[in-house]
N, C-alpha and C positions, 0 to 999 in steps of 0.2 A: 505493499501499498505505498501510495506518496501522498503526501501533507505539504502544501506550501502555498508560496505566496507572492505578488508582483505588483509592483508600480512603475511606473514610471510618469519621470515632470518633465516638464519641457520648457525652454528658459528664451524668450527671443528678446536680442540684445539689438536687435536690428531689424529691418527688410532682408539682409546679408547674411548674418549669423544667426547661430542656433545651437543651443545646448541638450544635448539630451540626456535624463540620467536614468538609468534603469535598474532597480533592487530585486534580488528577487533574493528567496529562502524557500529550502526543501529539506524534509528528511523522509525517509526510508522506515517504516513500521515494517516487521518481520524479515531482514535480508535474508533469511537461513534458505529461503523459496529458490533467490538467485544462485546463493554457493550451492546448493544440491544440484542443478543445474547446471554449474559450472563444476563441478566434482566428476560427474557422470558423463561431460560430455555432450549433451544436447545443449547447452549456449556456448555458442563460439566469440560471444561479442568480448567488450575488453574486460581483457582477467588482469591488469594492473593498476583496478579505481583503488584496491583496498588487500593486504596481506592478510593471508592464509595463519590459524593458527592449528595445532592443536592440541587437546587437552582429552586426557582418558579418552585417547582415541576417539574422540568426537571432534570434528572439524568448528572451529567460528570461525568470523574473520573479524581478524586485530582491533579495527575500528567502528563505531557506528556512522551511520551517511547523515551527516546533518549539514546538508551545503548552504553557504551565503554565498551570492554572486553579486556583483554592484561592476556595471559596464558605463562609463560616461563618452558620450560622442559628440566631437564638436563638428559644426558644418559651417564652410563660409560661401556664400556666393562668389564668383567672381564676376568678372565680365564676358565670358562664355559660359554660356548656361549649359552647355554640357561637359563640362570640365569643374567642376566645384572642387575643394580644397575639406578634405574630411580627413580628423584624426581620432580615432578611437583608443580607448586606452579600456584595462577590464582586469579583475581582482578579485578570485575567484580561492575558495577557503573550506577545507571541511574542518566545520567546527565539533565534529564530534571525534575528531581524530586521537587515537590511543587511547580512547573510551568504549567498553566492552557494553551492552545493555543487561 
């Protein structure tokens, strides 16, 4: 189960410059279903997103999955309509890193 939310804000400094801020937070509940599919080979998706540890012969993810993501995008129109200048910065962090549920 994936639980989260997203907010978007737009700042217009002029008719030529715009800044968008996008913030997202998500948490994955009961990730053991994903883990089982990775261990039995039925899920061939990204395997390097979280380390797998073993305790008493049972497999667990080393960390929880609680992600925070912020994107800041600055756009400026130029005198050539088809050639705007855009600069984006992105920050993503697993806030549940190294914690087990």
